[in-house]
C-alpha positions in Angstrom: -0.8 14.1 -24.5 -1.2 15.5 -21.0 0.7 13.9 -18.1 -1.4 11.4 -16.1 -1.3 10.9 -12.4 -0.4 7.8 -10.4 -0.9 8.2 -6.6 1.1 5.8 -4.5 -0.2 4.9 -1.0 2.1 3.4 1.5 1.4 0.7 4.0 1.5 0.3 7.8 4.7 1.4 9.7 5.5 3.3 6.4 5.6 6.6 4.7 6.0 8.3 1.3 9.8 7.4 1.6 8.9 3.9 0.5 8.2 5.2 -3.0 11.5 7.1 -3.4 12.6 5.0 -6.5 9.3 5.4 -8.2 9.2 9.1 -7.5 12.7 9.5 -9.0 12.0 7.4 -12.1 8.2 7.6 -12.8 6.7 5.6 -15.7 6.9 7.5 -19.0 4.0 10.0 -19.3 3.0 9.7 -15.7 3.4 12.0 -12.7 3.8 10.1 -9.4 2.5 11.6 -6.1 3.0 9.9 -2.8 1.3 11.4 0.3 1.9 10.4 3.9 -1.4 9.1 5.3 -2.6 10.9 8.5 -0.7 9.8 11.6 2.2 8.4 9.7 5.8 9.7 9.6 5.0 12.4 12.1 1.9 13.8 10.3 -1.1 15.1 12.3 -4.0 12.7 12.9 -7.4 13.4 14.3 -10.5 11.1 14.5 -10.8 7.4 14.2 -8.2 5.0 13.0 -9.9 3.0 10.2 -9.6 2.2 6.5 -12.8 4.2 5.6 -11.3 7.2 7.5 -8.1 7.0 5.5 -10.1 6.7 2.3 -12.0 9.8 3.4 -8.7 11.6 3.9 -7.5 10.5 0.5 -10.6 11.8 -1.2 -10.2 15.2 0.3 -6.4 15.2 -0.5 -7.2 14.4 -4.2 -10.0 17.0 -4.4 -7.8 19.7 -2.8 -5.3 19.1 -5.7 -8.0 18.9 -8.3 -6.8 15.4 -9.3 -9.4 13.5 -11.3 -9.3 9.9 -12.4 -5.9 9.0 -11.2 -4.5 5.4 -10.9 -4.2 4.4 -7.3 -1.3 2.2 -6.3 -1.6 0.7 -2.8 0.9 -1.3 -0.8 -0.2 -3.5 2.1 -2.5 -1.4 4.3 -2.4 1.2 1.5 -4.0 -1.4 -0.8 -6.9 -1.6 1.6 -7.2 2.2 1.4 -7.1 2.1 -2.4 -9.7 -0.7 -2.5 -12.0 1.2 -0.1 -11.7 4.3 -2.3 -12.3 2.4 -5.5 -15.3 0.5 -4.2 -17.1 3.8 -3.4 -17.1 4.8 -7.0 -14.7 3.1 -9.4 -15.5 5.7 -12.1 -13.4 8.1 -10.1 -10.3 6.1 -11.1 -8.5 5.1 -14.3 -7.0 2.0 -12.7 -5.9 0.2 -9.5 -2.6 -1.4 -8.7 -2.4 -3.6 -5.6 1.0 -4.5 -4.3 1.0 -7.1 -1.5 -2.4 -5.5 -0.6 -4.4 -6.5 2.4 -7.0 -9.1 1.4 -10.5 -8.1 0.3 -11.8 -9.8 3.5 -9.4 -7.9 5.8 -6.4 -9.1 7.7 -6.8 -10.4 11.2 -3.9 -10.1 13.7 -3.9 -12.7 16.4 -4.6 -11.2 19.9 -1.3 -12.5 21.3 0.5 -10.3 18.7 -0.9 -7.0 20.0 1.5 -6.6 22.9 4.3 -6.9 20.3 2.8 -4.2 18.2 2.8 -1.9 21.3 6.4 -2.9 22.0 7.3 -1.7 18.5 6.1 1.7 19.5 8.9 2.1 22.1 11.6 -0.3 21.0 13.7 1.0 18.0 15.8 -2.1 17.7 12.7 -4.3 17.4 11.3 -2.0 14.8 14.4 -2.3 12.7 14.4 -6.1 12.9 10.7 -6.2 12.0 11.1 -4.0 9.0 14.2 -5.7 7.9 12.3 -9.0 7.6 10.1 -7.4 4.9 13.1 -7.3 2.5 14.5 -10.8 2.4 16.6 -10.2 -0.7 18.2 -7.0 0.7 17.1 -3.8 2.3 16.8 -0.6 0.2 19.4 2.1 0.4 17.1 4.4 2.4 16.3 1.7 5.0 17.4 3.9 8.0 14.8 6.5 6.9 12.1 3.9 6.6 12.9 2.7 10.2 12.9 6.3 11.5 9.5 7.0 9.8 8.1 3.8 11.3 8.9 5.2 14.8 7.1 8.4 14.0 3.7 6.9 13.7 1.0 8.2 16.0 0.7 6.2 19.2 -2.9 5.3 18.2 -1.7 3.5 15.0 0.4 0.7 16.4 -2.5 -1.5 17.5 -5.1 0.7 15.8 -4.1 -0.1 12.3 -4.2 -3.8 13.0 -7.7 -3.4 14.5 -8.7 -1.4 11.4 -7.6 -4.1 9.0 -9.2 -6.8 11.0 -12.6 -5.0 10.9 -12.5 -4.0 7.3 -13.7 -5.8 4.2 -14.8 -4.9 0.7 -17.0 -6.5 -2.0 -15.1 -7.3 -5.1 -18.3 -6.8 -7.2 -18.2 -3.1 -6.4 -14.9 -2.7 -8.3 -16.2 -4.6 -11.4 -15.0 -3.0 -14.7 -12.0 -1.1 -13.2 -8.7 -2.2 -14.7 -6.7 -3.9 -11.8 -3.1 -5.1 -11.5 -2.4 -7.5 -8.6 1.2 -8.1 -7.5 3.0 -10.0 -4.8 6.3 -11.3 -3.6 7.2 -15.0 -3.5 8.8 -14.8 -0.1 6.2 -12.6 1.5 5.0 -14.2 4.8 2.6 -11.4 5.6 0.6 -11.3 2.3 1.5 -14.7 0.9 1.4 -15.6 -2.8 -1.7 -17.7 -2.1 -3.5 -14.7 -0.7 -2.3 -12.5 -3.6 -3.6 -15.0 -6.1 -6.9 -15.4 -4.3 -7.4 -11.6 -4.4 -6.6 -11.5 -8.1 -9.1 -14.3 -8.8 -11.8 -12.5 -6.8 -11.1 -9.4 -8.9 -11.3 -11.3 -12.2 -7.6 -11.1 -13.1 -4.3 -13.0 -12.5 -1.5 -12.1 -10.2 2.2 -11.5 -10.9 4.4 -12.8 -8.2 8.0 -11.6 -8.1 10.5 -14.5 -7.5 12.9 -14.2 -4.6 11.2 -11.1 -3.2 9.3 -10.4 0.0 6.6 -8.0 1.3 8.8 -5.0 0.3 9.2 -6.2 -3.3 8.6 -2.7 -4.8 11.7 -1.5 -2.8 13.7 -4.7 -3.2 13.5 -4.7 -7.0 12.3 -1.2 -8.1 13.3 -1.9 -11.7 11.1 -5.0 -12.1 8.3 -3.3 -10.2 8.4 -0.3 -12.4 8.4 -2.5 -15.5 5.3 -4.3 -14.4 3.3 -1.2 -13.6 4.5 0.5 -16.8 3.2 -2.4 -18.8 -0.1 -2.1 -17.0 -0.4 1.7 -17.3 0.3 1.4 -21.1 -2.9 -0.7 -21.5 -5.2 2.0 -19.9 -7.4 4.0 -22.3 
């Protein structure tokens, strides 16, 4: 049987380095690819900062590599990108995995938080503290790399990604029929378990919530995360 492709899409303030464990130990029979979205981790970015623009970029990236019908795995903002891509034509995918994904109705950042987002652009210590809070059970081994990559985002992305998520939404009906796995972390204060379960219900499935883990649960407990996605991937035709 030919190897199948799982494309892992990172979230905000993130990079492909968030998937180092999954890349090192992919599910059996699957090849894992993890691009850096444009403007993240020092990559070039031109044009608008929006979820549809990121989905456009992903479509071109997949076409360039002649990747057909992959499974998309999206974490946080990456979940919104994966949902946007899936909603355009779910038949282009074999499945969808949403890990602490932005809600279907978008994610609104209070206006008073925008000055803090801009401060994260210039204050490395604050970036480190903010990212550390995403891993309540313990930071991953490559945490310094994750912090460094967060500081290499394009200047436009610090407030721009929050505006992009606030202005985005997707109709769950457009994804009907596509196999979906919805995951969350029990201690996640950004995408709470309640939000994760509501997303799963809207997509006609149930959610798996990892106990004692936060927003970075794929990195906090890569073994449990890999087991959950492997079980899901094994059900796909």
